[in-house]
N, CA and C atoms of all chains as a GROMACS GRO file, in nm:
protein
  591
    1MET      N    1   5.113   6.845  13.206
    1MET     CA    2   5.053   6.842  13.338
    1MET      C    3   5.016   6.985  13.379
    2LYS      N    4   5.120   7.074  13.372
    2LYS     CA    5   5.106   7.214  13.414
    2LYS      C    6   4.991   7.284  13.327
    3ARG      N    7   4.994   7.260  13.202
    3ARG     CA    8   4.897   7.325  13.112
    3ARG      C    9   4.757   7.271  13.136
    4GLY      N   10   4.753   7.142  13.172
    4GLY     CA   11   4.626   7.080  13.200
    4GLY      C   12   4.565   7.147  13.326
    5LEU      N   13   4.646   7.168  13.431
    5LEU     CA   14   4.594   7.230  13.546
    5LEU      C   15   4.560   7.376  13.519
    6ILE      N   16   4.633   7.447  13.438
    6ILE     CA   17   4.600   7.588  13.402
    6ILE      C   18   4.467   7.586  13.323
    7ALA      N   19   4.444   7.495  13.240
    7ALA     CA   20   4.316   7.478  13.154
    7ALA      C   21   4.207   7.465  13.254
    8ILE      N   22   4.221   7.376  13.359
    8ILE     CA   23   4.109   7.354  13.460
    8ILE      C   24   4.082   7.488  13.536
    9ALA      N   25   4.194   7.557  13.579
    9ALA     CA   26   4.184   7.677  13.651
    9ALA      C   27   4.104   7.787  13.569
   10VAL      N   28   4.152   7.793  13.431
   10VAL     CA   29   4.079   7.902  13.358
   10VAL      C   30   3.941   7.862  13.328
   11SER      N   31   3.909   7.736  13.299
   11SER     CA   32   3.773   7.692  13.283
   11SER      C   33   3.689   7.712  13.406
   12LEU      N   34   3.727   7.689  13.516
   12LEU     CA   35   3.654   7.711  13.640
   12LEU      C   36   3.637   7.869  13.664
   13LEU      N   37   3.746   7.947  13.625
   13LEU     CA   38   3.727   8.091  13.640
   13LEU      C   39   3.620   8.153  13.546
   14VAL      N   40   3.628   8.097  13.425
   14VAL     CA   41   3.522   8.137  13.325
   14VAL      C   42   3.387   8.098  13.368
   15LEU      N   43   3.375   7.979  13.419
   15LEU     CA   44   3.246   7.934  13.468
   15LEU      C   45   3.185   8.021  13.572
   16GLY      N   46   3.282   8.046  13.679
   16GLY     CA   47   3.244   8.129  13.791
   16GLY      C   48   3.199   8.267  13.746
   17SER      N   49   3.272   8.332  13.659
   17SER     CA   50   3.245   8.466  13.613
   17SER      C   51   3.108   8.463  13.530
   18ALA      N   52   3.093   8.358  13.449
   18ALA     CA   53   2.964   8.352  13.373
   18ALA      C   54   2.847   8.340  13.464
   19ALA      N   55   2.862   8.250  13.566
   19ALA     CA   56   2.755   8.227  13.660
   19ALA      C   57   2.729   8.359  13.751
   20PHE      N   58   2.828   8.426  13.783
   20PHE     CA   59   2.808   8.549  13.853
   20PHE      C   60   2.743   8.654  13.762
   21TRP      N   61   2.777   8.655  13.635
   21TRP     CA   62   2.711   8.753  13.544
   21TRP      C   63   2.560   8.714  13.523
   22PHE      N   64   2.538   8.588  13.489
   22PHE     CA   65   2.409   8.527  13.458
   22PHE      C   66   2.310   8.544  13.575
   23PHE      N   67   2.352   8.500  13.694
   23PHE     CA   68   2.258   8.491  13.807
   23PHE      C   69   2.253   8.632  13.878
   24GLY      N   70   2.354   8.718  13.838
   24GLY     CA   71   2.354   8.860  13.909
   24GLY      C   72   2.277   8.954  13.829
   25THR      N   73   2.210   8.919  13.712
   25THR     CA   74   2.148   9.017  13.622
   25THR      C   75   1.995   9.027  13.654
   26GLY      N   76   1.958   8.961  13.758
   26GLY     CA   77   1.818   8.971  13.786
   26GLY      C   78   1.743   8.848  13.736
   27ASP      N   79   1.611   8.848  13.761
   27ASP     CA   80   1.526   8.726  13.719
   27ASP      C   81   1.490   8.731  13.578
   28HIS      N   82   1.477   8.857  13.522
   28HIS     CA   83   1.430   8.862  13.379
   28HIS      C   84   1.543   8.839  13.282
   29LYS      N   85   1.544   8.717  13.225
   29LYS     CA   86   1.657   8.688  13.130
   29LYS      C   87   1.602   8.704  12.986
   30ILE      N   88   1.680   8.762  12.905
   30ILE     CA   89   1.635   8.757  12.757
   30ILE      C   90   1.708   8.645  12.690
   31GLY      N   91   1.658   8.607  12.571
   31GLY     CA   92   1.701   8.482  12.501
   31GLY      C   93   1.855   8.496  12.476
   32PHE      N   94   1.904   8.615  12.453
   32PHE     CA   95   2.050   8.633  12.420
   32PHE      C   96   2.132   8.583  12.535
   33GLU      N   97   2.089   8.626  12.660
   33GLU     CA   98   2.163   8.586  12.781
   33GLU      C   99   2.166   8.442  12.800
   34ILE      N  100   2.047   8.379  12.784
   34ILE     CA  101   2.034   8.238  12.813
   34ILE      C  102   2.118   8.161  12.701
   35VAL      N  103   2.115   8.198  12.576
   35VAL     CA  104   2.196   8.125  12.476
   35VAL      C  105   2.343   8.145  12.507
   36SER      N  106   2.388   8.268  12.551
   36SER     CA  107   2.528   8.302  12.568
   36SER      C  108   2.575   8.213  12.691
   37PHE      N  109   2.491   8.197  12.794
   37PHE     CA  110   2.522   8.126  12.904
   37PHE      C  111   2.545   7.980  12.869
   38GLY      N  112   2.456   7.928  12.779
   38GLY     CA  113   2.454   7.787  12.735
   38GLY      C  114   2.588   7.763  12.655
   39VAL      N  115   2.625   7.857  12.571
   39VAL     CA  116   2.746   7.843  12.491
   39VAL      C  117   2.860   7.833  12.582
   40ILE      N  118   2.868   7.925  12.677
   40ILE     CA  119   2.980   7.932  12.778
   40ILE      C  120   2.987   7.800  12.846
   41ILE      N  121   2.878   7.741  12.886
   41ILE     CA  122   2.880   7.609  12.954
   41ILE      C  123   2.950   7.507  12.864
   42VAL      N  124   2.902   7.505  12.731
   42VAL     CA  125   2.965   7.412  12.638
   42VAL      C  126   3.112   7.432  12.622
   43LEU      N  127   3.158   7.557  12.614
   43LEU     CA  128   3.296   7.591  12.604
   43LEU      C  129   3.383   7.548  12.727
   44VAL      N  130   3.321   7.570  12.844
   44VAL     CA  131   3.385   7.531  12.968
   44VAL      C  132   3.399   7.379  12.966
   45GLY      N  133   3.290   7.311  12.917
   45GLY     CA  134   3.305   7.167  12.897
   45GLY      C  135   3.416   7.128  12.814
   46PHE      N  136   3.435   7.201  12.704
   46PHE     CA  137   3.546   7.171  12.609
   46PHE      C  138   3.683   7.186  12.667
   47GLY      N  139   3.687   7.300  12.750
   47GLY     CA  140   3.816   7.322  12.819
   47GLY      C  141   3.843   7.216  12.924
   48LEU      N  142   3.747   7.170  12.996
   48LEU     CA  143   3.765   7.061  13.094
   48LEU      C  144   3.797   6.936  13.026
   49LEU      N  145   3.743   6.897  12.905
   49LEU     CA  146   3.777   6.781  12.830
   49LEU      C  147   3.919   6.788  12.788
   50PHE      N  148   3.968   6.909  12.733
   50PHE     CA  149   4.108   6.927  12.696
   50PHE      C  150   4.200   6.901  12.815
   51ALA      N  151   4.166   6.957  12.932
   51ALA     CA  152   4.243   6.930  13.043
   51ALA      C  153   4.249   6.790  13.095
   52TYR      N  154   4.127   6.729  13.086
   52TYR     CA  155   4.131   6.582  13.125
   52TYR      C  156   4.215   6.497  13.032
   53ARG      N  157   4.213   6.524  12.898
   53ARG     CA  158   4.293   6.454  12.806
   53ARG      C  159   4.438   6.466  12.834
   54ARG      N  160   4.481   6.592  12.870
   54ARG     CA  161   4.624   6.610  12.897
   54ARG      C  162   4.662   6.545  13.031
   55LEU      N  163   4.582   6.552  13.134
   55LEU     CA  164   4.616   6.500  13.261
   55LEU      C  165   4.611   6.353  13.268
   56SER      N  166   4.517   6.295  13.184
   56SER     CA  167   4.508   6.140  13.178
   56SER      C  168   4.623   6.087  13.094
   57ALA      N  169   4.668   6.159  12.993
   57ALA     CA  170   4.796   6.113  12.923
   57ALA      C  171   4.910   6.120  13.007
   58ALA      N  172   4.925   6.234  13.081
   58ALA     CA  173   5.041   6.240  13.171
   58ALA      C  174   5.034   6.136  13.284
   59HIS      N  175   4.918   6.094  13.325
   59HIS     CA  176   4.902   5.994  13.423
   59HIS      C  177   4.942   5.860  13.375
   60ARG      N  178   4.912   5.835  13.246
   60ARG     CA  179   4.939   5.705  13.188
   60ARG      C  180   5.089   5.696  13.144
   61GLY      N  181   5.157   5.810  13.159
   61GLY     CA  182   5.296   5.808  13.118
   61GLY      C  183   5.319   5.835  12.961
   62GLU      N  184   5.212   5.879  12.894
   62GLU     CA  185   5.216   5.902  12.747
   62GLU      C  186   5.273   6.048  12.736
   63PRO      N  187   5.323   6.079  12.620
   63PRO     CA  188   5.353   6.224  12.597
   63PRO      C  189   5.224   6.302  12.584
   64VAL      N  190   5.222   6.425  12.644
   64VAL     CA  191   5.100   6.499  12.652
   64VAL      C  192   5.068   6.543  12.503
   65GLU      N  193   5.172   6.584  12.425
   65GLU     CA  194   5.150   6.613  12.283
   65GLU      C  195   5.241   6.527  12.206
   66ASP      N  196   5.188   6.484  12.089
   66ASP     CA  197   5.275   6.416  11.990
   66ASP      C  198   5.249   6.480  11.853
   67GLU      N  199   5.312   6.414  11.752
   67GLU     CA  200   5.304   6.476  11.621
   67GLU      C  201   5.151   6.482  11.572
   68LEU      N  202   5.069   6.377  11.602
   68LEU     CA  203   4.940   6.388  11.560
   68LEU      C  204   4.848   6.486  11.626
   69SER      N  205   4.864   6.501  11.759
   69SER     CA  206   4.785   6.599  11.828
   69SER      C  207   4.826   6.737  11.792
   70LYS      N  208   4.959   6.761  11.767
   70LYS     CA  209   5.003   6.899  11.714
   70LYS      C  210   4.945   6.924  11.578
   71LYS      N  211   4.949   6.834  11.493
   71LYS     CA  212   4.892   6.853  11.363
   71LYS      C  213   4.741   6.881  11.362
   72ILE      N  214   4.674   6.808  11.449
   72ILE     CA  215   4.523   6.833  11.458
   72ILE      C  216   4.502   6.977  11.504
   73ILE      N  217   4.580   7.012  11.605
   73ILE     CA  218   4.550   7.156  11.658
   73ILE      C  219   4.587   7.258  11.548
   74GLN      N  220   4.705   7.236  11.477
   74GLN     CA  221   4.742   7.334  11.374
   74GLN      C  222   4.638   7.339  11.272
   75LYS      N  223   4.586   7.224  11.224
   75LYS     CA  224   4.482   7.234  11.120
   75LYS      C  225   4.356   7.292  11.169
   76THR      N  226   4.327   7.254  11.288
   76THR     CA  227   4.192   7.321  11.351
   76THR      C  228   4.215   7.474  11.357
   77ALA      N  229   4.334   7.512  11.400
   77ALA     CA  230   4.348   7.663  11.421
   77ALA      C  231   4.335   7.725  11.275
   78ALA      N  232   4.393   7.661  11.174
   78ALA     CA  233   4.390   7.718  11.037
   78ALA      C  234   4.239   7.724  10.991
   79TRP      N  235   4.169   7.624  11.009
   79TRP     CA  236   4.031   7.614  10.955
   79TRP      C  237   3.949   7.717  11.039
   80ALA      N  238   3.971   7.718  11.167
   80ALA     CA  239   3.881   7.809  11.257
   80ALA      C  240   3.912   7.950  11.219
   81TYR      N  241   4.037   7.981  11.193
   81TYR     CA  242   4.066   8.129  11.156
   81TYR      C  243   3.993   8.163  11.025
   82TYR      N  244   4.002   8.075  10.929
   82TYR     CA  245   3.942   8.102  10.803
   82TYR      C  246   3.795   8.129  10.817
   83ILE      N  247   3.733   8.027  10.884
   83ILE     CA  248   3.584   8.045  10.897
   83ILE      C  249   3.540   8.161  10.976
   84SER      N  250   3.626   8.193  11.084
   84SER     CA  251   3.599   8.310  11.165
   84SER      C  252   3.594   8.433  11.088
   85LEU      N  253   3.681   8.447  10.978
   85LEU     CA  254   3.674   8.561  10.904
   85LEU      C  255   3.538   8.584  10.837
   86TYR      N  256   3.478   8.481  10.793
   86TYR     CA  257   3.336   8.489  10.733
   86TYR      C  258   3.238   8.516  10.843
   87MET      N  259   3.260   8.463  10.955
   87MET     CA  260   3.168   8.483  11.071
   87MET      C  261   3.170   8.632  11.110
   88TRP      N  262   3.286   8.698  11.109
   88TRP     CA  263   3.289   8.838  11.138
   88TRP      C  264   3.225   8.917  11.038
   89VAL      N  265   3.238   8.880  10.907
   89VAL     CA  266   3.175   8.954  10.804
   89VAL      C  267   3.022   8.946  10.821
   90PHE      N  268   2.977   8.829  10.858
   90PHE     CA  269   2.840   8.809  10.897
   90PHE      C  270   2.794   8.891  11.010
   91MET      N  271   2.877   8.908  11.116
   91MET     CA  272   2.846   8.993  11.228
   91MET      C  273   2.835   9.140  11.184
   92ILE      N  274   2.917   9.183  11.092
   92ILE     CA  275   2.909   9.325  11.042
   92ILE      C  276   2.779   9.350  10.973
   93TRP      N  277   2.740   9.246  10.900
   93TRP     CA  278   2.618   9.255  10.824
   93TRP      C  279   2.489   9.249  10.926
   94LEU      N  280   2.511   9.175  11.036
   94LEU     CA  281   2.401   9.156  11.130
   94LEU      C  282   2.382   9.274  11.225
   95LYS      N  283   2.491   9.348  11.242
   95LYS     CA  284   2.483   9.453  11.356
   95LYS      C  285   2.373   9.556  11.331
   96ASP      N  286   2.339   9.592  11.198
   96ASP     CA  287   2.235   9.689  11.169
   96ASP      C  288   2.099   9.634  11.173
   97ARG      N  289   2.096   9.499  11.187
   97ARG     CA  290   1.960   9.430  11.165
   97ARG      C  291   1.901   9.381  11.299
   98VAL      N  292   1.980   9.380  11.398
   98VAL     CA  293   1.934   9.320  11.535
   98VAL      C  294   1.960   9.428  11.638
   99ALA      N  295   1.873   9.421  11.749
   99ALA     CA  296   1.880   9.525  11.846
   99ALA      C  297   1.982   9.470  11.963
  100LEU      N  298   2.102   9.469  11.926
  100LEU     CA  299   2.202   9.427  12.026
  100LEU      C  300   2.305   9.533  12.045
  101ASP      N  301   2.362   9.556  12.171
  101ASP     CA  302   2.474   9.638  12.186
  101ASP      C  303   2.600   9.598  12.116
  102THR      N  304   2.700   9.691  12.112
  102THR     CA  305   2.824   9.659  12.046
  102THR      C  306   2.891   9.546  12.143
  103GLU      N  307   2.872   9.557  12.272
  103GLU     CA  308   2.944   9.450  12.363
  103GLU      C  309   2.876   9.317  12.333
  104GLN      N  310   2.750   9.321  12.312
  104GLN     CA  311   2.690   9.188  12.285
  104GLN      C  312   2.725   9.136  12.157
  105ILE      N  313   2.740   9.210  12.050
  105ILE     CA  314   2.786   9.162  11.932
  105ILE      C  315   2.921   9.103  11.938
  106LEU      N  316   3.010   9.184  12.004
  106LEU     CA  317   3.157   9.143  12.021
  106LEU      C  318   3.159   9.010  12.105
  107GLY      N  319   3.075   9.006  12.214
  107GLY     CA  320   3.077   8.881  12.286
  107GLY      C  321   3.019   8.773  12.214
  108ALA      N  322   2.923   8.784  12.124
  108ALA     CA  323   2.865   8.680  12.048
  108ALA      C  324   2.972   8.636  11.950
  109GLY      N  325   3.040   8.735  11.888
  109GLY     CA  326   3.147   8.697  11.793
  109GLY      C  327   3.267   8.615  11.853
  110ILE      N  328   3.304   8.653  11.979
  110ILE     CA  329   3.410   8.576  12.049
  110ILE      C  330   3.363   8.440  12.081
  111LEU      N  331   3.243   8.431  12.134
  111LEU     CA  332   3.186   8.293  12.166
  111LEU      C  333   3.173   8.211  12.046
  112SER      N  334   3.139   8.278  11.927
  112SER     CA  335   3.125   8.206  11.797
  112SER      C  336   3.257   8.148  11.758
  113MET      N  337   3.362   8.230  11.778
  113MET     CA  338   3.502   8.184  11.738
  113MET      C  339   3.539   8.062  11.812
  114ALA      N  340   3.508   8.058  11.945
  114ALA     CA  341   3.542   7.938  12.023
  114ALA      C  342   3.453   7.820  11.984
  115VAL      N  343   3.321   7.843  11.955
  115VAL     CA  344   3.245   7.731  11.905
  115VAL      C  345   3.291   7.675  11.766
  116ILE      N  346   3.335   7.774  11.677
  116ILE     CA  347   3.387   7.732  11.546
  116ILE      C  348   3.520   7.644  11.576
  117PHE      N  349   3.601   7.680  11.662
  117PHE     CA  350   3.728   7.602  11.687
  117PHE      C  351   3.687   7.464  11.736
  118PHE      N  352   3.590   7.458  11.835
  118PHE     CA  353   3.545   7.332  11.894
  118PHE      C  354   3.484   7.246  11.780
  119VAL      N  355   3.402   7.298  11.694
  119VAL     CA  356   3.330   7.217  11.583
  119VAL      C  357   3.444   7.170  11.488
  120CYS      N  358   3.533   7.255  11.452
  120CYS     CA  359   3.642   7.228  11.352
  120CYS      C  360   3.731   7.098  11.421
  121TRP      N  361   3.758   7.116  11.546
  121TRP     CA  362   3.837   7.007  11.619
  121TRP      C  363   3.762   6.878  11.600
  122ILE      N  364   3.638   6.877  11.631
  122ILE     CA  365   3.560   6.750  11.620
  122ILE      C  366   3.563   6.697  11.484
  123ILE      N  367   3.543   6.778  11.379
  123ILE     CA  368   3.527   6.734  11.250
  123ILE      C  369   3.670   6.680  11.196
  124ILE      N  370   3.774   6.751  11.225
  124ILE     CA  371   3.904   6.705  11.185
  124ILE      C  372   3.946   6.574  11.250
  125ARG      N  373   3.916   6.563  11.381
  125ARG     CA  374   3.943   6.431  11.439
  125ARG      C  375   3.861   6.319  11.380
  126ALA      N  376   3.734   6.344  11.347
  126ALA     CA  377   3.652   6.244  11.282
  126ALA      C  378   3.697   6.207  11.137
  127ARG      N  379   3.747   6.306  11.069
  127ARG     CA  380   3.789   6.283  10.929
  127ARG      C  381   3.924   6.217  10.925
  128GLY      N  382   4.014   6.250  11.018
  128GLY     CA  383   4.149   6.212  11.018
  128GLY      C  384   4.224   6.298  10.930
  129LEU      N  385   4.357   6.270  10.917
  129LEU     CA  386   4.455   6.354  10.837
  129LEU      C  387   4.519   6.270  10.724
  130SER      N  388   4.456   6.162  10.684
  130SER     CA  389   4.520   6.073  10.593
  130SER      C  390   4.517   6.128  10.446
  131HIS      N  391   4.431   6.226  10.420
  131HIS     CA  392   4.425   6.282  10.288
  131HIS      C  393   4.528   6.387  10.251
  132GLU      N  394   4.624   6.411  10.348
  132GLU     CA  395   4.721   6.521  10.337
  132GLU      C  396   4.853   6.461  10.292
  133MET      N  397   4.768   5.598  10.168
  133MET     CA  398   4.876   5.508  10.213
  133MET      C  399   4.802   5.413  10.309
  134ASN      N  400   4.826   5.289  10.285
  134ASN     CA  401   4.776   5.179  10.377
  134ASN      C  402   4.900   5.128  10.453
  135ASN      N  403   4.868   5.061  10.569
  135ASN     CA  404   4.978   5.007  10.648
  135ASN      C  405   4.948   4.878  10.703
  136ARG      N  406   5.047   4.806  10.755
  136ARG     CA  407   5.025   4.665  10.819
  136ARG      C  408   5.061   4.670  10.964
  137ILE      N  409   5.042   4.780  11.027
  137ILE     CA  410   5.079   4.794  11.167
  137ILE      C  411   5.006   4.698  11.255
  138ARG      N  412   4.874   4.684  11.229
  138ARG     CA  413   4.799   4.588  11.317
  138ARG      C  414   4.851   4.442  11.305
  139GLU      N  415   4.887   4.412  11.177
  139GLU     CA  416   4.934   4.268  11.158
  139GLU      C  417   5.065   4.254  11.218
  140PHE      N  418   5.162   4.340  11.206
  140PHE     CA  419   5.296   4.329  11.267
  140PHE      C  420   5.286   4.339  11.420
  141ARG      N  421   5.193   4.415  11.464
  141ARG     CA  422   5.168   4.435  11.613
  141ARG      C  423   5.120   4.293  11.667
  142ALA      N  424   5.030   4.229  11.596
  142ALA     CA  425   4.980   4.100  11.650
  142ALA      C  426   5.088   4.002  11.634
  143ARG      N  427   5.174   4.005  11.541
  143ARG     CA  428   5.280   3.911  11.513
  143ARG      C  429   5.384   3.918  11.642
  144HIS      N  430   5.404   4.045  11.684
  144HIS     CA  431   5.508   4.068  11.785
  144HIS      C  432   5.434   4.069  11.929
  145ASP      N  433   5.308   4.040  11.927
  145ASP     CA  434   5.228   4.033  12.056
  145ASP      C  435   5.242   4.164  12.132
  146LEU      N  436   5.224   4.276  12.068
  146LEU     CA  437   5.227   4.405  12.124
  146LEU      C  438   5.084   4.470  12.124
  147THR      N  439   5.054   4.532  12.232
  147THR     CA  440   4.924   4.615  12.232
  147THR      C  441   4.952   4.747  12.172
  148GLN      N  442   4.848   4.825  12.144
  148GLN     CA  443   4.860   4.959  12.094
  148GLN      C  444   4.938   5.039  12.186
  149ASP      N  445   4.906   5.021  12.323
  149ASP     CA  446   4.978   5.098  12.421
  149ASP      C  447   5.130   5.064  12.425
  150ASP      N  448   5.160   4.939  12.409
  150ASP     CA  449   5.304   4.894  12.402
  150ASP      C  450   5.375   4.966  12.292
  151LEU      N  451   5.317   4.958  12.171
  151LEU     CA  452   5.380   5.018  12.064
  151LEU      C  453   5.398   5.170  12.074
  152ALA      N  454   5.292   5.229  12.120
  152ALA     CA  455   5.297   5.372  12.145
  152ALA      C  456   5.411   5.421  12.239
  153ARG      N  457   5.422   5.339  12.348
  153ARG     CA  458   5.537   5.366  12.440
  153ARG      C  459   5.670   5.359  12.366
  154LYS      N  460   5.685   5.247  12.285
  154LYS     CA  461   5.810   5.211  12.223
  154LYS      C  462   5.854   5.322  12.123
  155VAL      N  463   5.755   5.382  12.056
  155VAL     CA  464   5.794   5.477  11.953
  155VAL      C  465   5.766   5.624  12.009
  156GLY      N  466   5.722   5.648  12.133
  156GLY     CA  467   5.706   5.776  12.197
  156GLY      C  468   5.598   5.852  12.150
  157VAL      N  469   5.488   5.790  12.114
  157VAL     CA  470   5.360   5.870  12.085
  157VAL      C  471   5.244   5.830  12.180
  158ARG      N  472   5.121   5.907  12.149
  158ARG     CA  473   5.011   5.860  12.236
  158ARG      C  474   4.946   5.736  12.165
  159ARG      N  475   4.872   5.661  12.252
  159ARG     CA  476   4.802   5.537  12.194
  159ARG      C  477   4.704   5.585  12.087
  160GLU      N  478   4.647   5.700  12.100
  160GLU     CA  479   4.550   5.749  11.998
  160GLU      C  480   4.617   5.758  11.860
  161THR      N  481   4.746   5.789  11.863
  161THR     CA  482   4.815   5.805  11.736
  161THR      C  483   4.828   5.665  11.659
  162ILE      N  484   4.847   5.569  11.746
  162ILE     CA  485   4.850   5.420  11.680
  162ILE      C  486   4.711   5.384  11.632
  163VAL      N  487   4.605   5.428  11.710
  163VAL     CA  488   4.466   5.403  11.662
  163VAL      C  489   4.445   5.465  11.531
  164PHE      N  490   4.472   5.589  11.518
  164PHE     CA  491   4.464   5.674  11.387
  164PHE      C  492   4.528   5.604  11.276
  165LEU      N  493   4.658   5.562  11.309
  165LEU     CA  494   4.745   5.497  11.197
  165LEU      C  495   4.676   5.366  11.154
  166GLU      N  496   4.630   5.287  11.256
  166GLU     CA  497   4.572   5.160  11.203
  166GLU      C  498   4.443   5.179  11.130
  167LYS      N  499   4.368   5.277  11.160
  167LYS     CA  500   4.252   5.309  11.082
  167LYS      C  501   4.273   5.386  10.949
  168ASN      N  502   4.401   5.403  10.925
  168ASN     CA  503   4.441   5.474  10.802
  168ASN      C  504   4.391   5.623  10.802
  169LYS      N  505   4.381   5.687  10.922
  169LYS     CA  506   4.330   5.818  10.929
  169LYS      C  507   4.441   5.922  10.951
  170TYR      N  508   4.558   5.867  10.935
  170TYR     CA  509   4.683   5.957  10.968
  170TYR      C  510   4.798   5.901  10.890
  171ASN      N  511   4.874   5.984  10.811
  171ASN     CA  512   5.004   5.943  10.749
  171ASN      C  513   5.109   5.989  10.846
  172PRO      N  514   5.194   5.900  10.892
  172PRO     CA  515   5.297   5.941  10.989
  172PRO      C  516   5.405   6.020  10.920
  173SER      N  517   5.488   6.092  11.019
  173SER     CA  518   5.603   6.150  10.962
  173SER      C  519   5.706   6.045  10.930
  174LEU      N  520   5.802   6.083  10.853
  174LEU     CA  521   5.913   5.990  10.820
  174LEU      C  522   5.979   5.935  10.942
  175LYS      N  523   6.001   6.019  11.047
  175LYS     CA  524   6.063   5.972  11.170
  175LYS      C  525   5.984   5.866  11.241
  176LEU      N  526   5.853   5.889  11.250
  176LEU     CA  527   5.762   5.790  11.316
  176LEU      C  528   5.749   5.659  11.231
  177ALA      N  529   5.741   5.676  11.104
  177ALA     CA  530   5.741   5.557  11.029
  177ALA      C  531   5.874   5.481  11.044
  178HIS      N  532   5.990   5.546  11.054
  178HIS     CA  533   6.108   5.478  11.078
  178HIS      C  534   6.112   5.417  11.210
  179ASP      N  535   6.063   5.482  11.308
  179ASP     CA  536   6.067   5.422  11.442
  179ASP      C  537   5.980   5.302  11.451
  180ILE      N  538   5.859   5.305  11.383
  180ILE     CA  539   5.783   5.189  11.392
  180ILE      C  540   5.840   5.076  11.311
  181ALA      N  541   5.899   5.098  11.193
  181ALA     CA  542   5.963   4.996  11.127
  181ALA      C  543   6.085   4.932  11.205
  182ARG      N  544   6.150   5.020  11.268
  182ARG     CA  545   6.269   4.974  11.346
  182ARG      C  546   6.215   4.883  11.471
  183THR      N  547   6.096   4.928  11.520
  183THR     CA  548   6.058   4.858  11.635
  183THR      C  549   6.020   4.712  11.593
  184PHE      N  550   5.967   4.690  11.474
  184PHE     CA  551   5.935   4.552  11.424
  184PHE      C  552   6.053   4.492  11.357
  185GLY      N  553   6.166   4.560  11.337
  185GLY     CA  554   6.281   4.505  11.275
  185GLY      C  555   6.266   4.479  11.123
  186VAL      N  556   6.184   4.562  11.054
  186VAL     CA  557   6.164   4.554  10.911
  186VAL      C  558   6.184   4.694  10.851
  187THR      N  559   6.175   4.693  10.714
  187THR     CA  560   6.193   4.830  10.647
  187THR      C  561   6.056   4.899  10.646
  188ILE      N  562   6.074   5.024  10.616
  188ILE     CA  563   5.948   5.113  10.612
  188ILE      C  564   5.847   5.056  10.506
  189GLU      N  565   5.902   5.016  10.400
  189GLU     CA  566   5.819   4.962  10.282
  189GLU      C  567   5.745   4.845  10.314
  190GLU      N  568   5.798   4.763  10.406
  190GLU     CA  569   5.714   4.647  10.441
  190GLU      C  570   5.589   4.674  10.523
  191ILE      N  571   5.600   4.786  10.586
  191ILE     CA  572   5.483   4.822  10.674
  191ILE      C  573   5.385   4.922  10.608
  192PHE      N  574   5.442   5.015  10.544
  192PHE     CA  575   5.360   5.124  10.478
  192PHE      C  576   5.363   5.103  10.323
  193ILE      N  577   5.231   5.089  10.280
  193ILE     CA  578   5.219   5.063  10.136
  193ILE      C  579   5.166   5.193  10.067
  194PHE      N  580   5.247   5.242   9.983
  194PHE     CA  581   5.216   5.362   9.918
  194PHE      C  582   5.120   5.339   9.787
  195ASN      N  583   5.012   5.405   9.786
  195ASN     CA  584   4.924   5.396   9.660
  195ASN      C  585   4.949   5.517   9.574
  196GLU      N  586   4.951   5.484   9.447
  196GLU     CA  587   4.977   5.600   9.348
  196GLU      C  588   4.864   5.691   9.346
  197GLU      N  589   4.740   5.646   9.359
  197GLU     CA  590   4.627   5.744   9.338
  197GLU      C  591   4.609   5.836   9.458
   0.00000   0.00000   0.00000
């Protein structure tokens, strides 16, 4: 329950900060800013989904976490970490080939890590864990 | 590993929600088990078997391959 409320608070804080940044940078938006804002919206949606799942489980009287949900998160974290290593190698390769600041490259990397985690979570849930 | 949870649940007239509550997991876990998308821990397998009053081997069928 508590972690669900924290997830909602953090998601709304991120959304507010992103909106402040996006709409505060003037009318002229470059593609990178638009894509970044879109990715942040998706990640906030993921955070709210996570919070909703926890709160609804608590509301139904179910355990918020059980052995399956813990295993899914553990496996997701392991996959996401492994894939993120390659993503950062790609970012190092990319940095000399695109006209982006260091902050933008780092921001894109961090957002990519979150997206990788989200995608891994969806794939692992769809595949299940029966092959282990 | 296959299982006969759905069959035993129907025999005992239990919903997925009822079984989840009895063994202390989320309903989603029972859904994953019935779809053979998750192999339970020994403790969960034991709890499910005990709920139905049978042995683990009667519910969970181990395949060699």
